[in-house]
N, CA, C and O of each residue as an XYZ file, in Angstrom:
660
protein
N       0.918     -1.471      0.007
C      -0.180     -0.085      0.092
C       0.968      1.379      0.107
O       2.063      1.494      0.658
N       0.314      2.201     -0.595
C       1.226      3.479     -0.806
C       0.685      4.661      0.038
O      -0.267      5.395     -0.228
N       1.544      4.681      1.162
C       1.288      5.449      2.455
C       1.729      6.531      2.325
O       2.800      6.344      1.747
N       1.571      7.882      2.534
C       2.101      8.953      2.359
C       2.149      9.821      4.027
O       1.198      9.772      4.807
N       3.258     10.463      4.274
C       3.574     10.855      5.448
C       2.601     12.204      5.633
O       2.764     13.113      4.819
N       1.717     12.338      6.554
C       1.082     13.521      6.681
C       1.380     14.389      8.161
O       1.035     15.570      8.176
N       1.924     13.885      9.215
C       2.741     14.865     10.137
C       3.000     13.800     11.092
O       3.335     12.638     10.862
N       2.765     14.459     12.340
C       3.353     13.440     13.597
C       2.456     14.442     14.995
O       2.442     15.659     15.176
N       1.849     13.420     15.716
C       1.237     13.451     16.654
C       1.976     14.156     17.743
O       2.791     13.440     18.325
N       1.869     15.608     18.229
C       3.091     15.890     19.078
C       2.688     15.893     20.893
O       3.416     15.781     21.879
N       1.157     16.080     20.739
C       0.451     16.016     21.754
C      -0.820     15.821     21.676
O      -1.459     15.763     20.626
N      -1.341     15.689     23.006
C      -2.950     15.657     23.093
C      -3.682     17.057     23.524
O      -2.940     18.029     23.660
N      -4.791     17.192     23.701
C      -5.202     18.755     23.503
C      -6.676     18.313     24.692
O      -7.591     17.578     24.321
N      -6.625     18.802     25.793
C      -7.877     18.787     26.597
C      -8.202     17.312     27.268
O      -7.224     16.587     27.454
N      -9.124     16.961     27.535
C      -9.535     15.656     28.213
C     -10.586     14.926     27.155
O     -11.018     13.831     27.515
N     -11.016     15.433     25.917
C     -12.041     14.854     25.344
C     -11.295     14.158     24.094
O     -11.949     14.001     23.062
N      -9.761     13.675     24.154
C      -9.441     13.229     23.145
C      -8.837     13.576     21.698
O      -8.421     12.848     20.796
N      -8.957     15.052     21.833
C      -8.146     15.730     20.554
C      -6.646     15.632     20.765
O      -5.972     15.743     21.789
N      -6.331     15.403     19.555
C      -4.889     15.013     19.194
C      -4.249     16.451     18.555
O      -5.096     17.050     17.894
N      -3.243     16.968     18.601
C      -2.167     18.089     18.055
C      -1.535     17.249     16.917
O      -0.998     16.186     17.230
N      -1.553     17.577     15.832
C      -0.310     16.986     14.825
C       0.008     18.351     14.123
O      -0.720     19.180     13.578
N       1.360     18.283     14.335
C       2.355     19.097     13.528
C       2.343     18.634     12.173
O       2.890     17.556     11.942
N       1.748     19.346     11.137
C       1.826     18.578      9.747
C       2.185     20.083      8.880
O       1.732     21.189      9.173
N       3.020     19.800      7.873
C       3.362     20.845      6.727
C       3.118     20.252      5.125
O       3.692     20.525      4.071
N       2.011     19.328      5.444
C       1.768     18.575      4.130
C       0.794     19.662      3.501
O      -0.018     20.410      4.047
N       1.248     19.451      1.801
C       0.694     20.678      1.406
C      -0.683     20.680      0.280
O      -0.903     21.399     -0.694
N      -1.589     19.388      0.970
C      -2.848     19.250      0.462
C      -3.547     19.103      1.664
O      -4.339     18.162      1.704
N      -3.433     19.850      2.706
C      -4.262     19.652      4.164
C      -5.738     19.477      3.732
O      -6.459     18.529      4.042
N      -6.073     20.545      2.964
C      -7.823     20.706      2.362
C      -8.165     19.465      1.810
O      -9.384     19.305      1.860
N      -7.579     18.542      1.313
C      -8.365     17.118      0.997
C      -8.414     16.259      2.016
O      -9.123     15.256      2.094
N      -7.412     16.795      3.038
C      -7.254     15.286      4.028
C      -8.181     15.546      5.512
O      -8.904     14.765      6.129
N      -7.799     17.071      5.794
C      -8.617     17.501      7.454
C      -9.823     17.309      7.151
O     -10.460     18.353      7.292
N     -10.613     16.222      6.698
C     -12.108     16.554      6.609
C     -12.479     15.499      7.451
O     -11.690     14.588      7.701
N     -13.772     15.549      7.974
C     -14.480     14.354      8.648
C     -14.926     13.388      7.650
O     -15.622     13.649      6.669
N     -14.402     12.099      8.031
C     -14.929     11.009      7.390
C     -13.497     10.089      6.646
O     -13.352      8.941      6.224
N     -12.554     11.376      6.779
C     -11.273     11.152      6.210
C     -10.351      9.899      6.746
O     -10.025     10.045      7.924
N      -9.926      8.851      6.204
C      -9.118      7.743      6.800
C      -7.722      8.482      7.108
O      -7.367      9.305      6.264
N      -6.974      8.299      8.112
C      -5.604      8.412      8.598
C      -5.117      6.973      9.318
O      -5.876      6.209      9.915
N      -4.075      6.835      9.175
C      -3.107      5.502      9.756
C      -2.177      5.894     10.496
O      -1.228      6.491      9.986
N      -2.214      5.704     11.580
C      -1.256      5.905     12.593
C      -0.053      5.071     13.138
O      -0.226      3.890     13.437
N       0.981      5.585     13.250
C       1.862      4.735     13.930
C       2.750      3.622     12.804
O       2.506      3.500     11.604
N       3.760      2.932     13.545
C       4.105      2.036     12.565
C       3.768      0.738     11.946
O       4.397      0.047     11.145
N       2.375      0.544     12.637
C       1.460     -0.432     12.214
C       0.240      0.103     11.707
O      -0.702     -0.688     11.656
N       0.028      1.392     11.281
C      -0.684      1.756     10.239
C      -2.202      1.866     10.602
O      -3.076      1.893      9.735
N      -2.491      1.938     12.139
C      -3.567      1.565     12.576
C      -4.783      2.600     12.336
O      -4.861      3.711     12.861
N      -5.700      2.041     11.461
C      -6.742      2.939     10.603
C      -7.501      3.594     11.832
O      -7.917      2.967     12.806
N      -7.616      5.015     11.616
C      -8.933      5.834     12.435
C      -9.246      6.657     11.435
O      -8.643      6.765     10.367
N     -10.504      7.424     11.903
C     -11.269      8.228     10.807
C     -11.652      9.508     11.571
O     -12.244      9.496     12.651
N     -11.265     10.596     10.923
C     -11.377     11.918     11.442
C     -12.989     12.334     11.606
O     -13.938     12.179     10.838
N     -12.886     12.952     12.986
C     -14.153     12.986     13.346
C     -14.345     14.526     13.436
O     -15.433     14.873     12.978
N     -13.662     15.422     13.852
C     -13.441     16.828     13.898
C     -12.227     17.481     13.329
O     -11.280     16.696     13.276
N     -12.036     18.359     13.005
C     -10.699     19.199     12.584
C     -11.183     20.744     12.666
O     -12.224     21.302     12.317
N      -9.757     21.288     13.395
C      -9.844     22.812     13.305
C      -8.189     23.038     13.506
O      -7.411     22.101     13.681
N      -7.787     24.482     13.448
C      -6.614     24.751     13.403
C      -6.393     25.847     14.753
O      -7.135     26.748     15.144
N      -5.088     25.382     15.270
C      -5.158     26.065     16.314
C      -3.678     26.290     16.588
O      -2.933     25.331     16.784
N      -3.155     27.807     16.607
C      -1.810     28.195     16.430
C      -1.138     27.647     15.165
O      -1.487     28.007     14.041
N      -0.088     26.695     15.415
C       0.733     26.245     14.240
C       0.048     24.562     14.097
O       0.287     24.003     13.027
N      -0.593     23.954     14.907
C      -1.336     22.597     14.746
C      -2.522     22.511     14.353
O      -3.383     23.369     14.550
N      -2.724     21.102     13.556
C      -4.081     20.836     13.186
C      -4.563     19.667     14.114
O      -4.004     18.599     14.362
N      -5.826     20.198     14.581
C      -6.037     19.428     15.865
C      -7.381     18.611     15.299
O      -8.310     19.170     14.716
N      -7.318     17.400     15.541
C      -8.108     16.356     15.198
C      -8.846     15.868     16.665
O      -8.389     15.873     17.808
N     -10.149     15.456     16.156
C     -10.913     14.023     16.961
C     -11.127     13.060     15.793
O     -11.340     13.210     14.589
N     -10.955     11.761     16.807
C     -11.203     10.872     15.950
C     -12.622      9.857     16.415
O     -13.096      9.652     17.532
N     -13.031      9.362     15.091
C     -14.524      8.861     15.508
C     -14.265      7.696     16.642
O     -13.319      6.909     16.635
N     -15.218      7.758     17.524
C     -15.349      6.840     18.513
C     -14.371      6.884     19.772
O     -14.387      5.989     20.617
N     -13.572      7.916     19.837
C     -12.822      8.593     20.748
C     -13.166      9.571     21.299
O     -13.304     10.632     20.692
N     -13.409      9.423     22.725
C     -13.656     11.002     23.394
C     -13.067     11.096     24.895
O     -13.587     11.882     25.687
N     -12.279     10.509     25.171
C     -11.544     10.345     26.064
C      -9.894     10.322     26.133
O      -9.376      9.284     25.722
N      -9.207     11.139     26.509
C      -7.785     11.443     26.444
C      -6.870     10.025     26.353
O      -5.986      9.741     25.544
N      -7.421      9.223     27.510
C      -6.778      7.898     27.828
C      -6.762      7.100     26.470
O      -5.883      6.273     26.227
N      -7.847      7.415     25.549
C      -7.759      6.386     24.302
C      -6.864      7.089     23.382
O      -6.581      6.342     22.446
N      -6.287      8.284     23.284
C      -5.307      8.671     22.291
C      -3.768      9.049     22.821
O      -2.914      9.482     22.047
N      -3.518      8.819     24.302
C      -2.024      8.949     24.952
C      -1.525      7.716     24.011
O      -0.403      7.957     23.564
N      -1.959      6.674     23.660
C      -0.970      5.764     22.954
C      -0.435      6.227     21.636
O       0.590      5.720     21.181
N      -1.061      7.133     21.027
C      -0.659      7.904     19.866
C       0.147      8.974     19.893
O       0.689      9.552     18.951
N       0.189      9.206     21.108
C       1.386     10.612     21.374
C       2.878     10.497     21.140
O       3.596     10.001     22.009
N       3.415     10.982     19.880
C       4.369     10.757     19.260
C       4.724     10.126     18.057
O       5.785     10.166     17.435
N       3.550      9.467     17.798
C       3.503      8.376     16.395
C       3.209      9.450     15.332
O       2.633     10.526     15.497
N       3.794      8.861     14.060
C       3.457      9.425     12.731
C       2.093      9.307     12.114
O       1.774      8.144     11.865
N       1.419     10.012     11.880
C       0.248     10.018     10.936
C       0.410      9.880      9.225
O       0.927     10.697      8.464
N      -0.103      8.796      8.958
C       0.014      8.706      7.480
C      -1.458      8.973      6.685
O      -2.470      9.139      7.366
N      -1.510      9.001      5.464
C      -2.860      8.327      4.608
C      -2.240      7.913      3.402
O      -1.111      8.139      2.968
N      -3.298      7.192      2.892
C      -3.366      6.395      1.642
C      -3.414      7.166      0.249
O      -4.503      7.707      0.053
N      -2.474      7.334     -0.759
C      -2.780      7.983     -1.666
C      -3.706      7.895     -2.615
O      -4.021      8.797     -3.392
N      -4.147      6.815     -2.563
C      -5.564      6.472     -3.325
C      -6.937      7.430     -2.726
O      -7.925      7.837     -3.338
N      -6.535      7.594     -1.267
C      -7.782      8.234     -0.731
C      -7.746      9.782     -1.456
O      -8.857     10.195     -1.789
N      -6.711     10.583     -1.704
C      -6.648     11.807     -1.892
C      -7.440     12.228     -3.163
O      -7.850     13.387     -3.086
N      -7.751     11.593     -4.285
C      -8.174     11.761     -5.261
C      -8.160     13.125     -6.229
O      -9.062     13.854     -6.642
N      -6.791     13.125     -6.384
C      -6.260     14.374     -6.961
C      -6.344     14.335     -8.563
O      -5.968     13.386     -9.251
N      -6.926     15.579     -9.058
C      -7.168     15.869    -10.455
C      -6.125     15.206    -11.232
O      -5.155     14.717    -10.652
N      -6.274     15.142    -12.743
C      -5.423     14.533    -13.496
C      -3.803     15.622    -13.481
O      -2.666     15.157    -13.565
N      -4.112     16.928    -13.367
C      -3.174     17.949    -13.249
C      -2.373     18.327    -11.847
O      -1.475     19.165    -11.761
N      -2.948     17.445    -10.676
C      -2.376     17.697     -9.338
C      -1.419     16.933     -9.371
O      -1.301     16.194    -10.348
N      -0.562     16.900     -8.419
C       0.411     16.155     -7.524
C       0.714     16.834     -6.048
O       0.211     17.785     -5.451
N       1.534     16.109     -5.809
C       2.074     16.198     -4.276
C       3.489     16.726     -4.458
O       4.130     16.366     -5.445
N       4.099     17.693     -3.419
C       5.456     17.934     -3.618
C       6.114     16.851     -3.427
O       7.186     16.709     -4.015
N       5.761     16.130     -2.807
C       6.982     14.836     -2.631
C       6.951     14.008     -4.121
O       7.983     13.373     -4.337
N       6.071     13.945     -5.009
C       6.333     13.714     -6.144
C       7.271     14.475     -7.035
O       7.651     13.899     -8.055
N       7.645     15.544     -6.817
C       8.893     16.273     -7.502
C      10.326     15.283     -7.176
O      11.200     15.258     -8.043
N      10.520     14.441     -5.829
C      11.426     13.998     -5.984
C      11.824     13.212     -6.966
O      10.868     12.557     -7.381
N      13.024     12.931     -7.648
C      13.548     12.245     -8.660
C      13.148     13.139     -9.857
O      13.364     12.521    -10.900
N      12.777     14.041    -10.021
C      12.713     14.629    -11.285
C      13.732     15.537    -11.739
O      14.327     16.185    -10.879
N      14.042     15.697    -12.997
C      15.131     16.356    -13.803
C      15.125     17.377    -13.729
O      13.998     17.664    -14.134
N      15.842     18.695    -13.360
C      15.457     20.046    -13.420
C      16.095     20.709    -14.789
O      17.288     20.572    -15.060
N      15.316     21.330    -15.497
C      15.855     21.496    -17.017
C      16.113     23.161    -17.029
O      15.293     23.819    -16.388
N      16.954     23.724    -17.562
C      16.847     24.997    -17.865
C      17.928     24.872    -19.316
O      18.975     24.301    -19.620
N      16.881     25.835    -19.967
C      17.602     26.147    -21.618
C      17.904     24.800    -22.187
O      19.025     24.604    -22.655
N      16.815     23.657    -22.189
C      17.137     22.480    -22.582
C      18.172     21.783    -21.951
O      18.559     20.757    -22.510
N      18.674     22.108    -20.958
C      19.928     21.561    -20.397
C      19.809     21.077    -19.064
O      19.667     21.925    -18.183
N      19.846     19.641    -18.687
C      19.578     19.353    -17.699
C      20.730     19.594    -16.443
O      21.868     19.149    -16.296
N      19.892     20.504    -15.620
C      20.932     21.074    -14.496
C      21.165     20.202    -13.466
O      22.159     20.405    -12.768
N      20.335     19.125    -13.192
C      20.293     18.201    -11.887
C      19.090     17.434    -11.572
O      18.228     17.388    -12.449
N      18.929     16.956    -10.707
C      17.488     16.104    -10.120
C      17.291     16.664     -8.597
O      18.141     17.169     -7.864
N      16.131     16.457     -8.388
C      15.645     17.001     -7.360
C      15.894     15.735     -6.488
O      15.672     14.606     -6.928
N      16.424     16.000     -5.077
C      16.693     15.113     -4.308
C      15.689     14.993     -2.948
O      15.191     13.960     -2.501
N      15.541     16.441     -2.406
C      14.660     16.384     -1.420
C      13.781     17.874     -1.465
O      13.999     18.750     -2.302
N      12.936     17.944     -0.581
C      12.178     19.208     -0.723
C      12.102     19.343      0.753
O      11.798     18.390      1.469
N      12.499     21.047      1.407
C      12.579     21.474      2.096
C      11.805     22.622      2.522
O      11.602     23.358      1.557
N      11.271     23.077      3.645
C      10.549     24.045      3.963
C      11.153     25.155      4.779
O      11.754     24.723      5.763
N      11.164     26.601      4.634
C      11.891     27.354      5.670
C      10.462     28.529      5.704
O       9.423     28.492      5.045
N      10.833     29.329      6.542
C       9.642     30.090      6.569
C       9.306     30.873      5.867
O       8.165     31.328      5.937
N      10.111     31.244      5.048
C       9.616     31.782      3.353
C       8.895     31.234      2.431
O       7.812     31.632      2.001
N       9.736     29.942      1.999
C       9.526     29.314      0.867
C       9.593     27.914      1.216
O       9.839     27.465      2.336
N       9.290     27.085     -0.124
C       9.245     25.726     -0.523
C      10.367     25.692     -0.790
O      10.644     26.742     -1.368
N      11.604     24.770     -0.657
C      12.630     24.464     -1.305
C      12.944     23.367     -1.878
O      12.947     22.314     -1.241
N      13.281     23.429     -3.258
C      13.658     22.011     -4.046
C      15.245     21.997     -3.861
O      16.022     22.853     -4.283
N      15.590     20.734     -3.074
C      17.102     20.360     -3.422
C      17.772     19.582     -4.474
O      17.957     18.388     -4.713
N      18.016     20.515     -4.918
C      18.889     19.937     -6.542
C      20.322     19.448     -6.429
O      21.263     20.167     -6.091
N      20.409     18.100     -6.755
C      21.948     17.541     -6.795
C      22.631     17.711     -8.156
O      22.256     16.907     -9.009
N      23.439     18.486     -8.475
C      24.332     18.745     -9.971
C      25.743     18.234     -9.493
O      26.495     18.828     -8.719
N      26.035     16.587    -10.319
C      26.998     16.388    -10.048
C      27.411     16.250     -8.299
O      26.587     15.748     -7.535
N      28.532     16.666     -7.875
C      28.818     16.747     -6.504
C      28.101     18.207     -5.485
O      28.243     18.595     -4.326
N      27.436     18.590     -6.491
C      27.115     20.069     -5.827
C      25.670     20.113     -5.489
O      24.962     19.767     -6.435
N      25.037     20.437     -4.415
C      23.475     20.728     -4.041
C      23.283     22.053     -4.000
O      24.022     22.901     -3.500
N      22.191     22.203     -4.583
C      21.531     23.835     -5.081
C      20.153     23.686     -4.563
O      19.632     22.571     -4.581
N      19.608     24.571     -4.168
C      18.170     25.217     -3.550
C      17.558     26.351     -4.398
O      17.899     27.527     -4.522
N      16.530     25.626     -4.955
C      15.564     26.479     -6.070
C      14.135     26.609     -5.086
O      13.491     25.668     -4.621
N      13.897     27.897     -4.949
C      12.863     28.186     -4.056
C      11.538     27.903     -5.341
O      11.621     28.199     -6.533
N      10.388     27.258     -4.642
C       9.204     26.593     -5.431
C       8.164     27.618     -5.421
O       7.162     27.651     -4.705
N       8.634     28.660     -6.539
C       7.902     29.715     -6.432
C       7.744     30.111     -8.432
O       8.591     29.762     -9.253
N       6.872     30.635     -8.657
C       6.411     30.760    -10.048
C       7.698     31.625    -10.704
O       7.904     31.566    -11.917
N       8.475     32.360     -9.896
C       9.486     33.006    -10.442
C      10.814     32.071    -10.980
O      11.706     32.359    -11.779
N      10.613     31.094    -10.363
C      11.846     30.319    -10.760
C      11.453     28.996    -11.745
O      12.174     28.474    -12.595
N       9.899     28.577    -11.300
C       9.669     27.443    -11.795
C       8.566     27.649    -12.952
O       7.481     28.173    -12.697
N       8.962     27.141    -14.420
C       8.216     27.545    -15.234
C       7.098     26.373    -15.714
O       6.078     26.575    -16.374
N       7.552     25.201    -15.229
C       6.274     24.251    -15.718
C       7.125     22.897    -15.006
O       8.334     22.669    -14.977
N       6.088     22.200    -14.514
C       6.242     20.936    -13.843
C       5.519     19.765    -14.594
O       4.288     19.748    -14.602
N       6.332     18.665    -15.304
C       5.625     17.752    -15.820
C       6.160     16.201    -15.256
O       7.132     15.467    -15.435
N       5.047     16.196    -14.564
C       5.055     14.773    -13.695
C       5.122     13.708    -15.037
O       5.995     12.842    -14.988
N       4.540     13.734    -15.812
C       4.469     12.650    -16.651
C       5.721     12.186    -17.489
O       5.929     11.004    -17.766
N       6.625     13.350    -17.907
C       7.815     13.617    -18.232
C       9.145     13.568    -17.621
O      10.285     13.521    -18.083
N       8.540     13.600    -16.179
C       9.782     13.423    -15.163
C      10.524     14.645    -15.184
O      11.694     14.478    -14.842
N      10.206     15.868    -15.489
C      10.952     17.000    -15.368
C      10.379     18.262    -15.018
O       9.154     18.345    -15.104
N      10.967     19.166    -14.676
C      10.609     20.448    -14.125
C      11.725     21.650    -14.752
O      12.890     21.861    -14.414
N      10.980     22.249    -15.664
C      11.628     23.493    -16.361
C      11.900     24.615    -15.561
O      10.896     24.946    -14.931
N      12.897     25.338    -15.344
C      13.164     26.397    -14.441
C      14.011     27.684    -15.248
O      14.596     27.630    -16.330
N      13.883     28.607    -14.507
C      14.686     29.793    -14.874
C      15.821     30.382    -14.010
O      16.027     29.930    -12.883
N      16.611     31.455    -14.562
C      17.395     31.816    -13.892
C      18.419     30.947    -12.682
O      18.595     31.153    -11.481
N      18.867     30.100    -13.452
C      19.556     29.136    -12.692
C      20.928     29.814    -12.455
O      21.581     29.133    -11.664
N      21.534     30.827    -12.831
C      22.741     31.595    -12.035
C      22.223     31.921    -10.628
O      23.181     32.138     -9.886
N      21.108     32.025    -10.037
C      20.656     32.872     -8.718
C      20.427     31.525     -7.886
O      20.212     31.650     -6.680
N      20.455     30.360     -8.399
C      20.343     29.203     -7.389
C      21.412     29.408     -6.125
O      22.499     29.984     -6.167
N      20.890     28.883     -5.205
C      21.850     28.634     -3.792
C      22.588     27.644     -3.896
O      22.043     26.564     -4.123
N      23.704     27.690     -3.793
C      24.691     26.720     -3.697
C      25.299     26.374     -2.030
O      25.962     27.212     -1.417
N      25.053     25.426     -1.628
C      25.969     24.685     -0.367
C      27.217     24.116     -0.360
O      27.673     23.641      0.680
């Protein structure tokens, strides 16, 4: 089964079984909905979202059939996953993690390959490996012209401005 990392349960909230999830998932609107299935921990224990709200930088969730803090304490510190097939993405939609492994093309020349995706306070950054060097490209329209998942490539502009480590 193709599980996707959604976030981590960092704590509980209150006494009625609400959990705090720390997540930087890019399609939260498709996932954090009543009735959506989530899979918790290394054994992917299936639970169903009962309610959702945002509190500070946390995604606050209650689960169907769980109304007591003692029933969710076992999940504290666990990772939360979803199944890719449950997302129901449109044909032109993709997840940020789908960009990993794509070739980065500039002026019809392969500049490198996306090896990771990072987030800082300002932007999402694509980590690009070119031979033995690592570069970072902000994932914004100023740099990214086209993402072609089918052909496994990303067309970019302004290569001279990419950040090297």
